[in-house]
N, C-alpha and C positions, 0 to 999 in steps of 0.2 A: 794544491788547491787549483782547480780549473777556473779560468777566467772566461767570461762570455765575450763574444766579439765586440759588443757595445762597451764593455769595461776596458778592453784593449784600445779601442778607438779613443775613448775618453782619456786614457792614460797618455796616449801619443799627443793629443791636443794639449793637455796640461804640460807635458814635457816641452813642446814647442814654445809655449807661453813663457815658461821659466827660462829657457835658453834665450829668448828674445829679451827678456828683462835684464838678464845678466850681461848680454852682449851690447844692447843698445839703450838700456835704461828706459825703455818704453814697450808698450804692448805691440805685438806683431800686427801687420795688416791682415785683415780677414781674407781668407781665400775659400775656394770651393770645398776644400777638405773639411771645413768647420760646419758645413751645412749639408742636410739631406734634401735634395731638391724634389719638389713635389709637382703637382698638377700646374698646367699653364693657366695663368689668370688673364693674360692679354698680350696683344702684339702691338708694337708701335713702328714708327718710321726707322728707328735705329736697331731695334731688337725685340726681345720679349721679356715678359715678367712672369715669374713662377712663384708659387707658394713654396716656402722652405721651412725647415726646422733646424734651429741652431742646436748642434749636437750636445754641447756642453751645458748650456743654460735651459734647453728644451723650450725655448720661445719660438713662436711662429712668426716669421717675417716674410716680406716680399723681397725677391732677389731679381734684379734687372740684369740681363745679359745683353751684350752688344755684339753685333756681327763684326768679326775681325776685318773682313774685306772693306766695310764702310769706314772703320776706324783708321785704316791706312790712308784714306783719302783726306787731303788737307781741308777741303771744303766742309767735310762732316766733323772734323776734329774740333773746330770752333763751336759748332752746335752742341757736340757732345760735352765739351768742357763747360759750356754755359749751363747745360742741364745738370751736370755734376755739381756745379756751384750752387744751383737752386736746391738740389737734394740734400746738401750738407745742412 
């Protein structure tokens, strides 16, 4: 039986989740592989926000990406960590 690229992608995500639960007894941290990134919604001082589709659940979400160059600077790390705590 031929599997579609989407089915292969879903199978890999499910496998990652199962392995994480067996190894760490908790869900894995989400990463870019779990999302299909779409159009740009906006830009901010730290990075940008894109529309995205969660590949497994098919839910539409907003994904915020942060510029690595800014993240390396100590001054911005405090601001980014503060924003991270607000978004939780």
